[in-house]
Legacy VTK file of the C-alpha trace (Angstrom):
# vtk DataFile Version 3.0
C-alpha trace
ASCII
DATASET POLYDATA
POINTS 520 float
-123.040 -248.771 -32.856
-123.378 -245.354 -30.875
-125.872 -242.650 -30.819
-124.797 -239.203 -31.619
-124.975 -237.508 -28.196
-126.716 -237.595 -24.730
-128.633 -240.361 -23.048
-129.322 -242.337 -26.112
-125.321 -243.160 -26.115
-125.629 -244.831 -22.865
-128.486 -246.836 -23.830
-126.340 -248.190 -26.848
-123.185 -248.865 -25.297
-124.455 -252.095 -24.062
-123.974 -253.432 -27.200
-126.890 -255.518 -28.522
-126.034 -257.918 -31.226
-128.054 -258.222 -34.174
-129.687 -261.672 -32.955
-130.782 -259.773 -29.831
-132.339 -256.948 -32.073
-134.291 -258.768 -34.327
-135.090 -262.329 -33.177
-138.883 -262.546 -32.669
-140.451 -260.625 -29.888
-143.132 -262.056 -27.584
-146.477 -260.859 -26.644
-147.529 -258.816 -23.766
-147.245 -261.277 -20.918
-149.813 -261.904 -18.066
-148.329 -260.796 -14.757
-147.696 -263.635 -12.309
-146.362 -263.504 -8.586
-143.752 -266.321 -9.194
-141.458 -267.554 -11.872
-140.350 -264.131 -12.583
-137.837 -263.652 -15.489
-134.585 -262.429 -13.825
-133.961 -260.452 -17.472
-134.385 -256.721 -16.619
-136.359 -256.111 -19.884
-138.770 -258.907 -19.367
-139.203 -257.727 -15.331
-139.834 -254.052 -16.754
-142.660 -255.481 -19.353
-144.789 -257.507 -16.671
-147.093 -254.460 -16.636
-149.443 -254.664 -19.713
-149.999 -251.579 -21.584
-153.548 -250.352 -22.542
-154.523 -247.811 -25.342
-158.043 -246.232 -25.616
-158.594 -244.237 -28.875
-161.370 -241.775 -28.847
-163.664 -241.337 -31.622
-162.740 -237.843 -32.231
-159.212 -238.954 -33.000
-160.593 -241.374 -35.831
-163.336 -240.051 -37.433
-162.949 -237.446 -40.241
-164.152 -234.093 -39.058
-164.877 -232.948 -42.742
-167.472 -235.768 -43.029
-169.395 -234.877 -39.743
-173.147 -235.232 -40.350
-172.757 -237.114 -43.792
-174.899 -240.379 -43.977
-171.820 -242.605 -43.916
-168.914 -241.733 -41.563
-165.331 -242.086 -42.822
-161.980 -242.158 -41.128
-159.824 -239.328 -40.850
-156.391 -239.372 -43.078
-154.079 -241.629 -41.682
-156.230 -243.270 -39.109
-156.400 -246.477 -41.212
-152.561 -246.943 -41.130
-152.740 -246.324 -37.544
-155.220 -248.812 -36.803
-153.497 -251.332 -39.063
-150.104 -250.865 -36.915
-151.911 -251.013 -33.691
-153.533 -254.281 -34.640
-150.180 -256.164 -34.389
-148.385 -253.759 -31.800
-149.106 -256.313 -28.558
-150.884 -253.430 -26.849
-154.463 -253.929 -25.356
-156.343 -251.268 -27.586
-159.887 -250.299 -27.585
-162.075 -247.501 -29.356
-164.377 -245.488 -27.276
-167.213 -242.818 -27.961
-169.963 -241.245 -25.986
-173.024 -243.237 -25.242
-175.298 -240.494 -26.907
-173.541 -240.821 -30.499
-175.774 -241.609 -33.451
-176.005 -245.293 -34.300
-174.691 -244.818 -37.600
-171.404 -243.477 -36.282
-171.076 -245.871 -33.255
-172.010 -248.836 -35.415
-169.022 -247.550 -37.879
-166.619 -247.449 -34.982
-167.784 -250.571 -33.646
-166.876 -252.441 -36.877
-163.514 -250.866 -37.131
-162.960 -252.171 -33.656
-164.102 -255.783 -34.668
-162.208 -255.587 -37.766
-158.898 -254.724 -36.054
-159.662 -257.213 -32.912
-159.920 -254.176 -30.594
-162.068 -253.616 -27.634
-165.003 -251.197 -27.909
-166.171 -249.228 -25.054
-169.263 -246.752 -24.896
-168.745 -243.964 -22.199
-171.829 -243.423 -20.381
-173.231 -240.155 -19.475
-171.812 -238.764 -16.637
-173.016 -239.500 -13.227
-171.810 -237.465 -10.264
-168.060 -237.120 -10.174
-167.567 -240.542 -12.220
-166.900 -240.272 -16.062
-165.182 -243.494 -16.614
-166.726 -247.176 -16.711
-165.798 -249.828 -14.643
-163.484 -251.578 -17.434
-161.378 -248.369 -17.697
-161.391 -248.040 -13.886
-160.139 -251.932 -13.670
-157.467 -251.282 -16.317
-155.860 -248.152 -14.196
-155.515 -250.843 -11.308
-153.557 -253.367 -13.622
-152.001 -251.780 -16.717
-149.960 -248.681 -17.708
-152.712 -246.757 -19.565
-153.105 -243.964 -22.338
-155.976 -242.327 -23.696
-155.494 -240.314 -26.982
-158.086 -237.851 -28.218
-158.483 -234.743 -30.349
-161.080 -233.001 -28.014
-160.690 -231.151 -24.752
-162.762 -232.577 -21.924
-161.125 -230.954 -18.881
-163.265 -233.239 -16.490
-162.522 -236.368 -18.268
-158.894 -235.808 -18.440
-158.762 -234.843 -14.622
-160.621 -238.081 -13.710
-158.429 -240.263 -16.133
-155.184 -238.813 -14.684
-156.506 -239.154 -10.917
-156.350 -243.136 -12.001
-152.955 -242.744 -13.688
-153.992 -242.703 -17.210
-151.661 -240.519 -19.528
-153.581 -238.273 -21.966
-152.490 -237.506 -25.263
-154.101 -234.623 -27.209
-153.766 -234.839 -30.986
-154.302 -231.992 -33.171
-156.094 -229.928 -30.494
-155.943 -226.152 -31.629
-157.595 -225.214 -28.443
-155.027 -226.817 -26.383
-155.364 -227.704 -22.699
-154.812 -225.889 -19.461
-153.498 -229.317 -17.756
-149.800 -229.288 -18.319
-150.165 -233.123 -17.565
-151.538 -233.692 -21.197
-149.380 -234.573 -24.115
-150.131 -232.460 -26.962
-149.106 -233.545 -30.487
-149.681 -231.614 -33.572
-150.474 -234.673 -36.090
-152.089 -238.027 -35.896
-148.799 -239.564 -37.451
-146.928 -238.716 -34.135
-148.946 -240.538 -32.076
-146.892 -243.813 -32.116
-143.438 -242.564 -31.681
-144.845 -240.479 -28.849
-146.552 -243.523 -27.139
-143.406 -245.684 -27.524
-141.391 -242.825 -26.048
-143.821 -242.478 -23.111
-143.987 -246.310 -22.637
-140.240 -246.457 -22.700
-140.297 -243.550 -19.777
-143.137 -245.424 -17.976
-140.653 -248.860 -17.998
-137.810 -246.569 -16.999
-135.349 -249.350 -17.862
-132.017 -248.582 -19.817
-132.405 -252.033 -21.312
-135.182 -250.856 -23.436
-134.224 -249.808 -26.950
-136.506 -248.119 -29.611
-136.018 -249.418 -33.060
-137.233 -246.930 -35.883
-137.795 -248.908 -38.931
-138.584 -247.610 -42.830
-139.676 -249.964 -45.620
-142.733 -249.922 -47.972
-146.245 -250.620 -46.555
-146.752 -254.011 -48.000
-143.470 -255.181 -46.354
-144.070 -253.683 -42.827
-147.551 -255.207 -42.975
-146.170 -258.846 -43.825
-143.737 -258.668 -40.859
-146.279 -257.231 -38.580
-148.458 -259.662 -39.145
-145.871 -262.276 -37.981
-145.427 -260.083 -34.537
-142.104 -258.354 -35.866
-142.928 -254.903 -35.075
-144.344 -254.761 -31.489
-144.996 -251.337 -30.087
-145.144 -253.339 -26.607
-141.447 -254.271 -25.300
-140.366 -257.412 -26.616
-138.472 -260.021 -24.116
-135.468 -258.689 -25.981
-136.208 -255.077 -24.717
-136.988 -253.724 -27.852
-139.948 -251.312 -29.295
-140.565 -250.904 -32.776
-142.074 -247.706 -34.449
-142.483 -246.572 -38.124
-140.256 -243.656 -39.244
-142.790 -241.224 -40.992
-141.218 -239.409 -44.018
-144.296 -237.148 -43.574
-142.784 -235.728 -40.400
-139.507 -233.895 -39.422
-137.239 -236.678 -39.642
-134.362 -235.370 -37.254
-136.811 -234.906 -34.283
-137.893 -238.789 -34.644
-134.439 -239.875 -34.723
-133.631 -238.132 -31.564
-136.002 -240.616 -30.038
-134.863 -243.985 -31.396
-131.843 -245.932 -30.615
-131.390 -247.855 -33.812
-132.616 -247.346 -37.643
-133.834 -250.663 -39.303
-134.549 -250.035 -43.043
-135.062 -251.488 -46.431
-133.215 -249.119 -48.543
-134.159 -250.535 -51.642
-137.780 -249.924 -51.330
-136.847 -246.103 -51.518
-134.837 -246.274 -54.756
-136.336 -244.060 -57.504
-133.865 -244.871 -60.228
-130.413 -246.227 -60.872
-128.288 -245.408 -63.818
-127.243 -248.518 -65.481
-124.366 -246.996 -67.229
-122.682 -245.872 -63.897
-120.748 -248.067 -62.035
-122.873 -248.460 -58.743
-120.896 -247.099 -55.588
-123.130 -245.504 -53.031
-124.550 -243.195 -53.565
-123.158 -242.578 -56.889
-125.727 -243.687 -59.574
-128.725 -243.983 -57.434
-131.305 -241.781 -56.676
-133.455 -242.282 -53.481
-136.997 -240.805 -52.220
-136.809 -237.390 -50.409
-137.241 -239.311 -46.997
-134.608 -241.899 -47.443
-132.258 -238.866 -48.913
-132.955 -237.237 -45.435
-132.031 -240.585 -43.620
-128.740 -240.737 -45.688
-127.932 -237.207 -44.714
-128.413 -237.717 -41.072
-126.428 -240.772 -41.269
-123.481 -238.587 -42.843
-123.925 -236.309 -39.935
-123.827 -238.776 -37.132
-121.491 -241.757 -38.865
-121.520 -243.660 -35.500
-125.425 -243.614 -35.074
-126.580 -247.596 -34.935
-128.062 -248.574 -38.191
-129.135 -251.972 -39.721
-127.327 -251.931 -42.217
-125.077 -249.274 -43.447
-126.066 -247.984 -46.857
-122.633 -248.392 -48.419
-122.334 -251.969 -47.456
-125.445 -252.749 -49.079
-124.957 -251.061 -52.481
-122.750 -254.022 -53.951
-125.769 -255.970 -53.781
-127.725 -253.689 -56.121
-125.287 -254.638 -59.020
-125.281 -258.245 -60.202
-121.844 -257.977 -61.590
-120.414 -256.996 -58.017
-122.578 -259.983 -56.632
-120.907 -262.407 -58.929
-117.473 -261.080 -58.101
-118.340 -261.673 -54.319
-119.642 -265.064 -54.982
-116.548 -266.303 -56.999
-114.703 -265.868 -53.587
-116.497 -268.602 -52.296
-114.741 -271.233 -54.530
-111.833 -271.406 -51.980
-114.043 -273.037 -49.594
-114.608 -276.919 -49.394
-112.061 -279.844 -49.073
-111.246 -283.127 -50.175
-114.337 -285.418 -49.446
-116.575 -282.440 -48.916
-119.002 -280.826 -51.874
-117.131 -277.738 -53.183
-119.253 -274.557 -53.412
-118.715 -272.284 -56.306
-120.556 -269.361 -58.251
-121.890 -270.055 -61.702
-119.744 -269.079 -64.606
-120.814 -265.606 -65.873
-120.339 -262.738 -68.107
-121.292 -259.107 -68.481
-122.219 -257.746 -71.799
-123.142 -254.332 -73.162
-125.156 -255.618 -76.222
-126.434 -258.953 -77.640
-125.426 -258.354 -81.202
-121.705 -258.239 -80.973
-119.924 -260.330 -83.322
-117.411 -261.529 -80.670
-120.323 -262.643 -78.503
-119.677 -266.312 -79.258
-116.003 -266.042 -78.475
-116.753 -264.437 -75.426
-118.896 -266.879 -74.111
-116.285 -269.665 -74.776
-113.496 -267.511 -72.792
-116.028 -267.362 -70.023
-116.543 -271.223 -70.063
-120.229 -270.677 -70.780
-122.553 -272.929 -72.646
-126.128 -273.056 -73.369
-128.571 -272.771 -71.943
-127.915 -269.491 -70.265
-129.939 -267.307 -67.948
-129.742 -263.571 -68.785
-130.203 -260.793 -65.904
-130.184 -257.249 -66.058
-126.946 -256.024 -64.289
-129.205 -253.614 -61.923
-130.313 -255.934 -59.310
-133.184 -254.276 -57.629
-134.847 -250.882 -57.318
-135.968 -250.339 -60.665
-139.018 -251.631 -62.522
-137.205 -254.083 -64.867
-134.660 -255.311 -62.598
-136.120 -258.894 -62.403
-137.141 -259.146 -66.264
-134.871 -262.259 -67.209
-134.674 -264.823 -70.117
-133.374 -268.437 -70.472
-131.701 -268.707 -73.974
-131.289 -271.959 -75.565
-129.086 -271.005 -78.501
-127.075 -267.841 -79.923
-129.764 -266.761 -82.503
-132.080 -266.112 -79.729
-130.221 -263.172 -78.547
-131.666 -261.341 -81.347
-134.447 -258.874 -80.385
-133.908 -259.966 -76.542
-135.870 -257.429 -74.162
-133.753 -258.210 -71.189
-132.295 -254.518 -70.126
-128.689 -253.828 -70.793
-125.946 -253.985 -69.620
-126.574 -257.688 -68.563
-125.135 -260.563 -67.030
-124.994 -263.938 -68.733
-125.091 -266.656 -66.321
-124.713 -270.651 -66.636
-128.071 -272.301 -65.991
-127.475 -275.037 -63.763
-129.986 -278.067 -63.682
-131.047 -278.406 -60.142
-133.992 -280.595 -59.817
-136.441 -277.494 -59.201
-135.216 -277.298 -55.540
-133.649 -274.041 -54.419
-132.358 -273.360 -50.995
-132.701 -269.787 -49.744
-130.493 -268.869 -46.843
-130.880 -266.032 -44.523
-128.358 -264.665 -42.098
-128.892 -262.338 -38.977
-125.763 -261.753 -37.169
-124.323 -265.127 -36.482
-127.598 -267.033 -37.047
-128.097 -268.830 -40.292
-131.498 -270.040 -41.551
-132.913 -271.766 -44.684
-135.785 -272.832 -46.507
-136.377 -274.958 -49.279
-138.536 -273.628 -52.354
-139.575 -274.981 -55.455
-137.791 -273.413 -58.383
-137.314 -273.547 -62.265
-137.575 -277.175 -63.884
-134.247 -278.564 -65.610
-133.217 -277.129 -68.920
-134.714 -279.788 -70.986
-138.220 -279.483 -69.813
-138.071 -275.620 -70.152
-136.665 -276.076 -73.735
-139.773 -278.319 -74.620
-142.235 -275.821 -73.617
-140.450 -272.704 -75.286
-140.042 -273.772 -78.856
-137.460 -271.852 -80.671
-137.989 -268.789 -78.630
-136.214 -267.571 -75.309
-138.209 -268.171 -72.189
-139.000 -264.613 -70.951
-140.225 -264.260 -67.343
-140.062 -261.779 -64.143
-138.597 -263.598 -61.197
-140.628 -261.980 -58.664
-143.899 -262.473 -60.599
-143.841 -265.159 -63.452
-140.979 -267.588 -62.567
-141.483 -271.015 -64.454
-141.900 -273.684 -61.861
-142.060 -277.452 -61.949
-145.340 -279.272 -62.353
-146.422 -281.849 -59.612
-145.327 -284.655 -61.773
-141.776 -283.143 -62.403
-141.251 -282.656 -58.879
-142.090 -286.260 -58.007
-139.439 -287.465 -60.569
-136.998 -285.044 -59.332
-137.624 -286.325 -55.389
-137.219 -290.013 -56.498
-133.767 -289.074 -58.405
-132.638 -286.958 -55.366
-130.983 -289.094 -53.071
-128.380 -286.437 -51.632
-129.111 -283.789 -49.283
-127.158 -280.398 -49.045
-124.247 -280.223 -47.012
-125.381 -277.207 -44.687
-121.760 -277.043 -43.056
-120.439 -275.706 -46.322
-123.079 -273.247 -46.795
-122.725 -271.947 -43.264
-119.047 -271.519 -44.050
-120.208 -269.631 -47.124
-122.597 -267.619 -45.050
-119.573 -266.560 -42.771
-117.313 -265.538 -45.655
-120.166 -263.484 -47.191
-120.890 -261.799 -44.134
-117.259 -260.833 -43.863
-116.949 -259.468 -47.505
-120.179 -257.676 -47.208
-120.060 -256.355 -43.739
-123.933 -256.748 -43.264
-126.065 -257.907 -40.675
-128.966 -259.074 -42.572
-128.748 -260.706 -45.995
-129.928 -263.672 -47.939
-128.313 -265.670 -50.767
-129.589 -268.604 -53.149
-128.098 -271.980 -53.620
-128.581 -274.852 -55.755
-127.179 -278.383 -56.097
-126.238 -279.430 -59.557
-128.082 -282.718 -60.435
-125.187 -283.985 -62.632
-122.037 -282.816 -60.408
-123.748 -282.430 -57.071
-121.789 -279.267 -56.783
-123.217 -276.760 -54.704
-123.488 -273.517 -56.462
-124.391 -269.929 -54.713
-126.417 -268.417 -57.426
-127.238 -264.930 -56.007
-127.244 -262.746 -52.950
-129.473 -259.935 -51.732
-130.347 -257.503 -49.125
-133.298 -259.179 -48.407
-135.415 -260.753 -45.509
-138.610 -260.882 -47.175
-139.443 -264.727 -46.581
-137.108 -265.130 -43.810
-138.013 -267.204 -40.804
-135.911 -265.520 -38.270
-138.723 -262.832 -37.947
-141.924 -264.693 -37.076
-143.239 -265.765 -33.830
-143.189 -269.215 -34.528
-139.700 -269.520 -34.668
LINES 1 521
520 0 1 2 3 4 5 6 7 8 9 10 11 12 13 14 15 16 17 18 19 20 21 22 23 24 25 26 27 28 29 30 31 32 33 34 35 36 37 38 39 40 41 42 43 44 45 46 47 48 49 50 51 52 53 54 55 56 57 58 59 60 61 62 63 64 65 66 67 68 69 70 71 72 73 74 75 76 77 78 79 80 81 82 83 84 85 86 87 88 89 90 91 92 93 94 95 96 97 98 99 100 101 102 103 104 105 106 107 108 109 110 111 112 113 114 115 116 117 118 119 120 121 122 123 124 125 126 127 128 129 130 131 132 133 134 135 136 137 138 139 140 141 142 143 144 145 146 147 148 149 150 151 152 153 154 155 156 157 158 159 160 161 162 163 164 165 166 167 168 169 170 171 172 173 174 175 176 177 178 179 180 181 182 183 184 185 186 187 188 189 190 191 192 193 194 195 196 197 198 199 200 201 202 203 204 205 206 207 208 209 210 211 212 213 214 215 216 217 218 219 220 221 222 223 224 225 226 227 228 229 230 231 232 233 234 235 236 237 238 239 240 241 242 243 244 245 246 247 248 249 250 251 252 253 254 255 256 257 258 259 260 261 262 263 264 265 266 267 268 269 270 271 272 273 274 275 276 277 278 279 280 281 282 283 284 285 286 287 288 289 290 291 292 293 294 295 296 297 298 299 300 301 302 303 304 305 306 307 308 309 310 311 312 313 314 315 316 317 318 319 320 321 322 323 324 325 326 327 328 329 330 331 332 333 334 335 336 337 338 339 340 341 342 343 344 345 346 347 348 349 350 351 352 353 354 355 356 357 358 359 360 361 362 363 364 365 366 367 368 369 370 371 372 373 374 375 376 377 378 379 380 381 382 383 384 385 386 387 388 389 390 391 392 393 394 395 396 397 398 399 400 401 402 403 404 405 406 407 408 409 410 411 412 413 414 415 416 417 418 419 420 421 422 423 424 425 426 427 428 429 430 431 432 433 434 435 436 437 438 439 440 441 442 443 444 445 446 447 448 449 450 451 452 453 454 455 456 457 458 459 460 461 462 463 464 465 466 467 468 469 470 471 472 473 474 475 476 477 478 479 480 481 482 483 484 485 486 487 488 489 490 491 492 493 494 495 496 497 498 499 500 501 502 503 504 505 506 507 508 509 510 511 512 513 514 515 516 517 518 519
């Protein structure tokens, strides 16, 4: 990967691998005089980073004087992100502030596991409390506010604090204060200052874009630290509320979940990025940026992801796995499948036979993600059940493989392959007994039928063979080469009748992956 121009290019030419970029970061270390890590990035981050948020930055000025104080717009998201940033964060306010407001701020600090500082009334030339003075001796310190206090700023700077003034119309005469226009700019400004403070070319800034729930899930597991990780990475959210180009000038790498920003997909259009896909305005801007700077480092290129939006293309990719395996080793194959544009054709029975398909069949929309009904599926036990079937068209009919309610979810990041074993759908005979004469409809993300405890115990007793991981790792390598992706996942089941290993789907997903969390 290469950046478009300037000093960023020099940072990227060191060639970080995907494994280096995304394996779990570490919390801010406590400085030690001995046993120092010779890694330059680790040495650069031995000094903790402290951030103090002034009350004026968090409180909504519109609600000043109201019985119940409130946070200004954007403050809640800021606090949530800082909670998992690996920075030492504290909220401060003047000692004379009303108790309703100070209590509200103290509650916000407790909720987010932040420190809490009450600044005393000025005495002589001293405006800082002892804790802040101590931090200035041991840490890199930042103070963020939206009000001007020249005396306080002067004392902070005399103790090597960096001051960031947000949304301050008055401005400040002190050229040492960093002025920014919006609260949403604080994190990327802070990250830029931290990187400059460390002054190490081994530190890279990763700008990420994904839906809030996914971001929160990863952040809770320590995946997005603002404090540099042992791998020399700083993570900042890309805000679609701000001018994107100015943010991308600061970051070295883009990490995205493109499918979170899909507005619609035309099911009648052969999906080939960007044809047939409508994105949010923010993601469209990222796409335009990448068209202008195609060598910028992005994980992963949009055109490489687009095949995984189409279950027909996924199936065609999985079919190539059948060349794997050798005598004495389990074969790995894709399930037999067929694309249909309607469920009422008189030729359907003939098409099923030609595709080597027999009942039961699992019916999936061709569009794999990014639209509301992409995960609405059905298990069909006989031809008559296709009448009035509600699965969106065009659809993929796929053989249902009895697999003892066990599914192996594999995740690939760079050259590393991880997997987790999950409970899955029961065998077909158990599902048939519960469905009557109707197809079994479900949403694979929300209402997936799963085996009971009794069924799981029975399956466990019958299951005396384990998955050949070596074969699946070969499959992962082949898929990586075919897709050209750094990050992807695929699902594998083992047929209980033939013991054949079957790769049933692939996706651009790291939702449940175990390579991000700190515990790995």
